[in-house]
Each structure stands twice: as C-alpha cells, then as structure tokens.
C-alpha positions in Angstrom: 85.7 67.9 132.2 87.5 66.3 129.2 86.6 69.3 127.0 87.8 71.8 129.7 91.1 69.8 130.1 91.6 69.9 126.3 91.1 73.6 126.2 93.6 74.2 129.0 96.1 72.0 127.1 95.5 74.1 124.0 96.1 77.2 125.8 99.4 76.1 127.4 101.7 77.2 124.4 100.0 80.6 124.4 100.3 81.0 128.1 104.0 80.3 127.8 104.3 82.7 125.0 102.6 85.4 127.0 105.1 84.7 129.9 107.9 85.2 127.6 106.3 88.3 126.2 105.8 89.8 129.6 109.5 89.1 130.4 110.6 90.7 127.2 108.5 93.8 127.5 109.6 94.3 131.1 112.9 95.7 129.6 111.1 98.4 127.6 111.9 102.0 128.5 109.4 103.6 130.9 106.2 105.1 129.4 106.9 103.6 126.0 104.2 100.9 126.0 101.1 100.2 128.1 99.3 101.1 130.3 99.1 97.8 132.2 95.4 97.5 131.5 96.1 97.7 127.8 98.7 95.0 128.0 96.3 92.8 129.9 93.7 93.3 127.2 96.3 92.2 124.6 97.0 89.1 126.6 93.2 88.3 127.0 92.8 88.7 123.2 95.7 86.3 122.6 94.1 83.7 124.9 90.7 84.3 123.3 92.1 83.7 119.9 93.3 80.2 120.8 90.5 79.4 123.1 87.8 80.0 120.5 89.2 77.4 118.1 86.6 74.7 117.4 86.4 71.9 119.9 87.2 68.3 118.8 90.1 69.4 116.5 93.8 69.1 116.8 95.9 72.1 115.6 99.5 73.1 116.0 98.9 75.6 118.8 102.6 76.6 118.8 102.0 78.6 115.6 100.0 81.5 117.3 102.4 81.3 120.3 105.4 81.9 117.9 103.6 85.0 116.4 103.0 86.3 119.9 106.6 86.0 120.9 107.9 87.7 117.7 105.3 90.5 118.1 106.5 91.1 121.7 110.1 91.3 120.5 109.2 93.6 117.7 107.3 95.9 120.2 110.4 96.0 122.4 112.7 97.0 119.5 110.2 99.6 118.2 109.8 101.1 121.8 113.6 101.3 121.9 113.9 103.5 118.7 110.6 105.4 118.8 108.1 105.5 121.7 105.5 107.2 119.4 105.7 104.3 117.0 105.5 101.8 119.8 102.2 103.2 121.0 100.8 102.9 117.5 102.3 99.4 117.1 100.5 98.1 120.2 97.3 99.6 119.0 97.7 97.8 115.7 98.5 94.6 117.6 95.1 94.8 119.2 93.4 95.5 115.9 95.3 92.4 114.4 94.1 90.1 117.2 90.5 91.3 117.0 90.6 90.7 113.3 92.0 87.2 113.5 89.4 86.4 116.3 86.6 87.7 114.1 87.8 85.8 111.0 88.3 82.5 113.0 85.1 80.9 111.8 85.8 81.9 108.2 89.3 80.5 108.4 87.9 77.3 109.6 86.0 77.0 106.4 88.9 78.1 104.3 88.0 75.7 101.4 85.2 77.9 100.5 87.6 80.5 99.4 88.5 78.4 96.3 85.1 78.9 94.9 85.6 82.7 94.7 89.1 82.5 93.3 88.6 85.3 90.7 87.2 87.6 93.4 90.7 87.7 94.8 92.1 88.9 91.5 89.4 91.6 91.2 90.1 92.7 94.8 93.9 92.9 94.0 93.1 95.0 90.9 90.8 97.3 92.9 93.6 97.9 95.5 96.1 98.6 92.6 93.7 101.2 91.2 93.3 102.8 94.6 97.0 103.0 94.9 97.3 104.6 91.5 94.5 107.1 92.2 95.1 107.9 95.9 98.5 106.5 96.8 101.2 108.6 98.4 104.8 108.3 97.3 107.4 108.0 100.0 111.2 107.6 99.1 110.3 107.0 95.6 107.7 104.3 96.0 103.9 104.7 95.9 102.7 102.2 98.4 100.5 103.8 101.0 96.9 105.1 101.1 96.2 107.6 103.9 92.8 108.1 105.3 92.8 110.8 108.0 95.6 109.8 110.5 95.6 106.1 109.4 98.1 105.0 106.7 97.5 101.7 105.1 99.7 99.6 102.7 97.4 97.7 100.3 100.2 95.4 98.9 100.2 93.6 102.3 96.8 92.3 101.5 97.5 91.8 97.8 100.2 89.4 98.7 97.6 87.2 100.4 95.0 87.6 97.8 97.5 86.5 95.1 98.2 83.3 97.1 94.5 82.6 97.5 93.9 82.9 93.8 97.0 80.8 92.7 96.3 78.0 95.1 92.6 77.6 93.9 93.5 77.9 90.2 96.4 75.4 90.4 94.4 72.9 92.5 92.0 72.6 89.5 94.6 72.7 86.7 97.9 71.4 88.1 97.6 67.9 86.5 96.8 69.3 83.1 99.6 71.9 83.3 102.1 69.4 84.4 101.3 67.1 81.4 101.4 69.9 78.8 104.5 69.9 76.7 106.6 73.0 76.9 106.5 73.5 73.1 102.7 73.2 73.0 102.1 76.9 72.8 98.3 76.7 72.4 97.8 74.4 75.3 100.1 76.4 77.6 98.4 79.7 76.8 95.0 78.1 77.5 95.8 77.0 81.0 98.6 79.4 82.0 96.8 82.6 81.0 95.1 83.2 84.3 98.3 82.2 86.2 100.2 85.0 84.6 97.9 87.4 86.4 100.1 86.5 89.5 103.2 87.3 87.6 101.6 90.4 86.0 100.8 91.7 89.5 104.4 91.6 90.5 105.5 93.4 87.3 102.7 96.0 87.9 103.9 96.7 91.4 107.4 97.2 90.0 106.2 99.4 87.2 103.5 101.5 89.0 104.7 101.6 92.5 108.5 101.3 91.9 108.6 98.6 94.7 111.3 96.0 93.9 110.8 94.3 97.2 107.1 93.5 97.0 107.4 92.7 93.3 110.1 90.1 94.1 108.1 88.7 96.9 105.0 88.2 94.7 107.1 86.6 92.0 108.8 84.3 94.4 105.4 83.2 95.7 104.1 82.7 92.2 107.2 80.7 91.1 107.2 78.5 94.2 103.5 77.6 94.0 103.7 76.9 90.2 106.7 74.5 90.8 105.1 72.8 93.8 101.9 72.2 91.7 103.4 71.2 88.4 107.2 70.5 88.9 107.8 72.4 85.6 111.1 74.0 85.8 110.7 75.6 82.3 107.8 77.8 83.5 109.6 79.0 86.6 112.7 79.8 84.6 110.7 81.6 81.9 108.9 83.7 84.5 112.2 84.6 86.3 113.8 85.5 82.9 111.1 87.8 81.9 111.0 89.4 85.3 114.7 89.9 85.1 114.4 91.8 81.9 111.7 94.0 83.4 113.9 94.7 86.5 116.8 95.5 84.1 114.5 98.0 82.3 113.4 99.5 85.6 116.9 100.1 86.7 117.4 102.3 83.7 114.1 104.1 83.8 113.3 104.6 87.5 115.8 106.7 89.4 114.6 105.2 92.8 115.4 101.6 91.7 118.7 102.7 90.2 119.7 104.4 93.4 119.0 101.3 95.4 121.2 99.3 93.1 124.0 101.9 93.3 123.8 102.0 97.1 124.0 98.2 97.3 127.0 98.1 95.2 128.9 100.7 97.1 127.1 102.4 100.0 130.3 104.2 101.0 130.6 106.1 97.7 128.2 108.6 99.2 128.2 107.9 102.9 126.6 111.2 104.0 124.0 111.1 101.2 122.2 108.2 99.4 124.5 105.6 101.2 124.0 107.0 104.7 121.2 104.6 105.8 123.0 101.5 104.4 126.4 102.5 105.9 124.9 103.2 109.3 123.2 99.8 109.1 126.6 98.1 108.4 128.1 99.9 111.4 125.3 98.7 113.6 125.9 95.1 112.5 129.6 95.4 113.1 129.1 97.0 116.5 126.8 94.2 117.6 129.3 91.4 117.1 128.4 88.1 118.5 126.9 89.0 121.8 125.6 92.6 121.1 126.0 95.9 122.9 123.1 95.1 125.2 119.6 96.5 125.1 119.6 100.4 125.1 123.4 100.4 124.9 123.7 100.7 121.1 123.0 103.6 118.8 120.3 102.3 116.3 118.9 105.8 116.2 121.7 106.8 113.8 120.0 104.7 111.1 117.1 106.5 109.2 113.8 104.6 109.3 115.3 102.1 111.6 111.8 101.1 113.0 110.7 99.9 109.6 113.4 99.1 107.0 116.4 98.5 109.4 114.8 96.9 112.5 116.9 93.9 111.9 120.1 96.0 112.1 118.9 97.4 115.5 118.3 93.9 116.7 121.7 92.7 115.6 123.4 95.7 117.2 122.0 95.3 120.7 121.4 91.5 120.8 124.3 90.5 118.6 124.6 87.7 116.1 123.1 85.3 118.7 119.9 87.3 119.1 119.6 87.8 115.4 119.9 84.0 114.7 117.4 83.2 117.4 114.8 85.5 115.7 115.5 83.9 112.3 115.1 80.4 114.0 111.7 81.5 115.2 110.7 82.4 111.6 112.1 79.1 110.4 109.9 77.3 113.0 106.8 79.1 111.7 107.6 78.3 108.1 108.3 74.6 108.9 105.1 74.3 111.0 103.0 75.8 108.2 104.5 73.4 105.7 103.8 70.6 108.2 100.2 71.8 108.4 100.0 71.1 104.6 100.8 67.5 105.2 97.8 67.0 107.5 95.4 67.6 104.7 94.4 65.2 101.9 93.5 67.8 99.2 95.8 69.6 96.9 94.1 72.9 97.5 94.8 72.9 101.2 98.4 71.8 100.6 99.0 74.5 98.0 97.4 77.2 100.1 99.7 76.3 103.1 102.7 76.2 100.8 101.9 79.6 99.5 101.4 81.1 102.9 104.7 79.5 104.1 106.7 80.7 101.0 105.2 84.3 101.4 106.3 84.6 105.0 109.7 83.0 104.4 110.7 84.9 101.4 109.6 88.2 103.0 112.0 87.5 105.8 114.7 86.4 103.4 114.4 89.6 101.3 114.4 92.1 104.0 117.2 90.4 106.1 119.2 89.9 102.9 118.9 93.5 102.0 119.9 94.7 105.5 123.1 92.5 105.5 123.9 93.4 101.9 123.2 90.2 100.0 121.1 92.2 97.6 119.6 95.7 97.3 117.5 96.8 100.2 113.8 96.9 99.7 111.0 98.6 101.5 109.1 95.5 102.8 108.8 94.9 106.5 110.2 92.2 108.8 107.0 90.3 109.8 105.7 90.9 113.3 108.9 92.8 114.2 109.1 96.0 112.0 106.7 98.8 112.7 103.7 98.6 110.3 100.1 98.3 111.0 99.0 96.8 107.7 101.9 94.4 107.8 100.9 93.3 111.3 97.4 92.7 110.3 98.2 90.7 107.2 100.8 88.5 108.9 98.5 87.7 111.8 95.9 86.8 109.2 98.5 84.6 107.5 99.3 82.7 110.7 95.7 82.4 111.6 94.7 80.9 108.3 97.7 78.5 108.3 96.7 77.5 111.9 93.2 76.6 110.6 94.6 74.7 107.5 96.5 72.4 109.8 93.3 71.5 111.8 92.3 67.8 111.9 89.5 66.0 113.6 90.3 63.9 116.6 91.1 63.7 120.2 93.6 66.5 121.2 95.9 63.9 122.8 96.6 62.3 119.5 99.4 63.3 117.2 98.2 64.9 114.0 100.0 62.3 111.9 98.2 59.5 113.6 94.8 60.9 112.7 92.8 60.5 109.6 92.3 64.1 108.3 88.8 64.9 107.3 88.0 66.6 104.1 84.7 68.3 104.5 82.7 69.0 101.4 82.1 72.7 101.3 
C-alpha cells in the first residue's frame, strides 16, 4: 500500500500538467489536433513515463510536468499557424515520449556514459559527415537530412553528445586544469587538447553548415562547463575571442551570415525582401502589447516560418507580454530545477552533466528569444518544446528525462531531497 501511495503521489504533478494541457488544447481550432483517442494515448504515455521511474527513489517530478505543459502550449500555437504541422508535431510528441520511456533504465544508470566519453565525439563526427554528404540546404544553412518523408536535424543530438563528452572529460581532469598556470603552454595543450573538440565542433558547424545559432549554443555550453569545472576565466575568454574572430571571418565570406547581420542591424532597409520576416515579427510583438490580441485574433500568419523561427512572436502577439513572460518563467523553472538536481549528487561528473544540460536548454531559449526581439541576429534554432520540430522535440525530451534521472536520490518519497544522503553507485 505504501508503494502504491508513493506512485500516486509521484503522478500528481503529471496529472495536474495533463489537466492544464487538456484545458490549453481545448482552444485549438477544430480538426487541427487529435483525434481524441490519440490525445488519450499521449496522456497515457506521459503517465507511464513517470510511473515507470524506479521505486524507492526521490525525484523532482515537476520536471517532466513542466515539459508536458510547454509541449501542450507549443502544440496549441503550431495548430494556430499550421494545422498540417500540428498533426506532425503531435506525432513527434508521441515518438519523443516513447523514446524517453524506452531510455528510462539507461538514464537511471547515467554514470556509465562517462566510460564511453570518446564514443560521443565519434558519434558527433559521424553526424557531421552525414550532414556534409547528405545534408539539405535550407535558407543558406545545411542542417537537415531527409530520409523519405522524414526530415531530421542531427545537430539537435550533437548538442547533447558534446555535453556528455565534456562532462566526462572534465570530471577526470578539472583539478589538473584548474591548477595549471595560464602561461604553461605544454601542460595546457596536454590536458586541454580533447576539450577543444567541443569548441572545434561549434566552429565546424559555423564553417560547414553556416549555422551561427547552433555554433553559438555549443560554444556557450563549452564555455560554461569549462568555467564551472575549473573557474579559469582565461580559458573562457580565449575561446570566446577565437570564436569571435571566426564569426567575423564568416560574416565576410558567407552571404547567409552577412544577410542575417544586415537584417538585424536594420530590418526595415528592405522590408519587402530580406527584412520581411524580421519586420513582421516586430509588428507582431508590437500588436500584442501587454495583454495580447487574444488567441486566433492576431495575424501571425504574416510572418514567414512562424511555426519554427518565430513562434515566440506568435505567442507574444496573441498572448501579450504577460503570456510571453509566463512561458519564459516555465523555462526558468526547468533550468533552476536541473541545476538543483546537480546539488543532490556527490560526484563531480553528475554535477557537470546536469549543469551542461541546464546551460544547453537555457542558452537555446536565450538565443532564439533574443533573436526574435532583436537583441542579436536571429538564428535558425528552435524554441524548445514550443517550436515545430521533431528532432528538437526528441532531443529536449531526452534532455529533461536525463536531468530528471540525475536528480534521483535514494530514500522515502516523503522526504525532501536535501534531507537525504545521496547514494553514489559504483558503475
């Protein structure tokens, strides 16, 4: 009876999230999502995801609930701008849930990933080579591989693989790197060589795929993990400086990157051409004001690729500044809870892995939202859980599922995590 009661308590946040999701999706235009049996299947998968967590452990069960709520809001917004994309999005949502359910036992034994750290590098390089050989170029960026009717974005997995590698390598060498003098070139090269694979991946994406957004995201994850592990500002500053030089070179050699910069500086210089998307996005933000026009009362369809690049503008137009801030607060809650999960574990590998996942998600939101509101040039990355994108949805559910497992501690479910002694199993 105690075990059953514990499982029911564990399911409570998910049940509340599903209630919120049902309420949100009730506003979707007719025949854009569903049928009802499919939505019931999605709800059952959400419950199964949480219910199948190992017994006798305490986890932050609000984490999966937050992902479910954000996914429902994303499905509502995508249904508003494109019913065809909404039907694909709900299919990818089912695939994402099935994948995290299947990977649940592996995520529970996440420390074993540290022993195959170089495999993540090889997997990333293999995906890079596939992109070079078979990638399709869209709007100047080569980011997608198409197999039949399915289009996949490998960089969504690469962003996770790089974090897996960096966390494992830094867990072994952080103390040595932290003690190494900045002017000791030989020592720095000895221990930092493999680390620059992470930095090199970001530069490779910029050079080969012309994707400034994902390159920046990988660099941010690399710099944050390096600083968290070593507290060496000189390494972070050096990496940023070199990346800045490469980005400067890219602006003058890649027309796609140069156009993005020009549109950011003045989108109204060519409002019916290259600046059309950005200018329409600004009009949508202005039209939304504080309270928004109301769902289905705005005109987000005027924005090209609104379901992917500019979903945040659509959200801001119809739900206003208040709705946009609420969504940002949900992201902030996820990031804070992942960082809190790091504190429940005694080993540096688990801490660095959680920090890497939190930074990856947080910076992805920061980069795309900053691009939409004009803080810096727009990039082609997605708004996690909200923008349309199957590979993005899969990768971000995996991110949350892994972070949820990292925060697992042994003990009675009624106890607070901080009050328990975390167990560090020897893998």
